[in-house]
C-alpha positions in Angstrom: 103.6 82.6 93.2 100.7 83.1 95.0 103.1 85.0 98.0 103.7 87.8 95.1 100.7 88.4 94.1 99.4 88.8 97.7 102.4 91.5 98.5 101.8 92.7 95.2 97.5 93.1 95.4 98.4 94.5 100.1 101.7 97.2 98.2 98.6 97.9 95.5 95.6 98.6 97.9 98.0 100.7 100.8 99.3 102.7 97.9 95.8 103.3 97.2 94.7 104.3 100.8 97.1 105.6 102.3 98.9 107.7 99.6 96.5 108.4 97.1 98.5 106.7 94.5 96.4 104.7 91.6 92.5 105.6 93.3 89.8 103.2 94.3 88.5 103.1 90.6 90.9 101.5 89.3 92.5 99.2 91.3 90.8 96.2 90.3 92.4 96.8 87.4 95.8 97.7 89.5 95.2 94.4 91.2 95.3 92.3 87.6 97.4 94.0 85.8 100.5 94.9 88.4 99.7 91.4 90.5 98.0 89.1 88.8 100.0 89.7 85.8 103.3 91.0 87.0 103.8 88.9 89.9 101.5 85.8 88.9 102.1 84.9 85.8 105.6 87.4 85.6 106.3 83.8 88.2 104.9 81.7 86.4 106.9 82.6 82.8 110.5 82.5 85.3 109.1 78.5 86.9 108.6 77.7 83.0 111.8 78.9 81.3 114.5 78.0 84.8 113.0 74.8 84.2 113.8 74.5 87.6 117.5 75.3 87.3 119.3 77.4 90.7 118.3 81.1 90.5 121.3 82.3 90.8 122.6 80.4 87.6 122.9 81.6 84.6 119.4 80.0 83.3 118.3 80.7 86.1 119.1 84.8 86.1 118.8 84.5 82.1 115.2 83.1 83.1 114.7 86.2 85.3 115.4 89.0 83.1 113.0 88.1 80.4 109.8 87.6 82.6 110.7 90.6 84.0 110.6 92.0 80.8 107.5 89.9 79.7 105.5 90.7 82.6 106.1 93.5 82.8 105.1 94.0 78.5 102.1 92.0 79.1 100.7 94.1 82.5 100.8 97.1 79.9 98.9 95.9 77.0 96.4 94.0 79.5 96.4 98.1 80.3 96.5 98.6 77.0 93.3 96.4 76.1 90.9 98.3 79.0 91.7 101.5 77.5 90.6 100.7 74.6 87.5 98.6 76.0 86.8 101.9 78.4 86.9 103.9 74.8 89.0 106.2 76.1 91.8 105.4 73.6 91.4 103.4 70.3 93.4 100.2 70.0 95.5 101.4 67.1 97.2 104.3 68.8 97.4 102.8 73.2 99.0 99.0 72.3 101.8 101.1 70.1 102.3 103.9 72.4 102.0 101.6 75.5 104.5 98.5 74.1 107.1 101.3 72.8 107.2 102.7 76.1 107.3 99.7 78.5 109.1 97.4 76.6 111.8 100.5 78.0 110.6 100.0 81.0 110.8 96.4 81.0 114.4 96.3 80.8 115.3 98.5 83.4 112.9 95.9 86.0 114.7 93.1 85.0 117.9 94.5 85.7 117.1 96.0 88.9 115.2 92.3 89.7 118.1 90.7 89.2 119.8 92.3 91.0 117.4 92.2 94.0 117.6 88.5 93.8 121.4 88.1 93.6 121.5 90.0 97.1 118.9 87.7 98.7 119.2 84.8 97.1 122.4 83.8 99.2 121.3 84.2 102.5 120.9 80.4 103.8 118.7 78.0 104.1 119.2 77.5 107.5 119.0 80.8 108.7 116.4 82.3 111.4 113.5 83.4 110.3 113.9 86.5 111.7 117.3 87.2 109.9 115.4 85.7 106.5 113.0 88.9 107.9 115.0 91.8 109.5 117.5 91.8 106.3 114.4 92.9 103.4 113.0 94.7 106.2 116.0 97.1 106.9 117.0 97.1 103.3 112.9 98.3 102.8 113.0 100.9 105.5 116.5 102.4 104.4 115.2 102.5 101.1 112.3 104.8 101.7 113.7 106.5 103.7 117.2 107.5 102.2 116.0 106.8 98.8 112.6 108.0 98.7 113.0 112.0 98.9 115.1 111.8 95.2 112.6 109.3 93.2 112.1 110.5 89.7 109.4 113.3 89.4 109.2 112.3 85.3 105.6 110.0 85.0 105.7 106.7 84.6 104.8 105.3 81.8 101.4 105.2 82.0 101.0 109.0 83.2 103.3 109.4 79.8 100.9 107.6 77.6 97.8 109.1 79.2 99.5 113.2 78.5 100.4 112.0 75.1 96.9 110.4 73.9 95.3 113.2 76.0 92.9 110.8 78.2 93.5 111.9 81.2 89.9 111.9 83.8 89.8 114.4 86.4 87.5 113.6 89.8 87.7 114.8 93.1 88.9 112.2 95.3 86.8 109.8 97.3 88.7 110.4 100.4 91.8 112.0 101.4 94.1 110.2 101.6 96.2 110.3 105.1 100.2 111.3 103.9 98.9 111.8 100.5 101.6 112.4 97.8 103.5 110.3 100.2 104.2 113.2 102.3 103.0 113.8 106.0 100.9 116.9 107.1 102.7 117.1 110.7 106.5 117.3 108.4 107.2 120.9 106.9 110.4 119.7 105.2 109.7 118.8 101.9 112.5 115.9 101.5 111.3 114.3 105.4 108.2 114.7 105.5 108.7 112.2 101.6 111.0 110.5 103.7 109.1 110.3 107.3 105.9 108.7 104.5 108.8 106.4 102.9 109.2 105.0 106.7 105.6 104.9 107.0 103.9 102.7 104.6 106.9 100.4 104.6 106.3 99.6 108.7 102.3 99.6 108.1 102.8 97.2 105.0 105.4 94.9 106.9 102.6 94.8 110.1 99.3 93.9 107.5 101.4 91.4 105.6 102.3 90.2 108.5 99.0 89.6 109.9 97.8 88.4 106.7 100.8 85.8 106.8 99.3 84.6 110.7 95.5 84.9 109.6 96.3 82.5 106.1 99.0 80.3 108.6 97.9 76.3 108.4 97.4 75.3 111.9 99.1 72.5 114.1 97.0 70.8 115.9 98.4 68.6 119.5 96.8 64.3 118.6 
């Protein structure tokens, strides 16, 4: 759980600083909803529901699916509460709208989570640390570089609700992100530009995560 929260926090920070996705003013809410509630509480729910069962067992996969769905719905409920507190929307409008759309999104999240875990969980525990790192890294680079340009252009759940309830507020950015809107200035082709930005984002995230991991790695001393 702690590593999931840390990983999600790093992704949120890098998305905001490099791609202008999320924004600095709402970073705290994003970290709370997606990292602490989504990854942290979601991981805790999985541990509770699986009751120690192997993750690739029938009970383990069922617990993973339910926990994944609940993590999305609970995170969206927290965002709904923040919208109500901020005065951007009424509780009677925000909560039903956010729940309806994220209940559907949660199904997709559950399916993707099960597929990803099923693909990577079988890696033997005796495998070298280099291989255990290389497989997810290479997969992420391939997804970011090859599939990134074909990402859906439709709004996400919050954007859809914001447009429907008309509480979107536009403001001047605090700074210009180097790869705003997942593109790079030196590549004119739109799809190639998105691919380059996707690969760069994966590599930068990996390097930052590696550096943070080294910083928190327990130091051993020789007696």
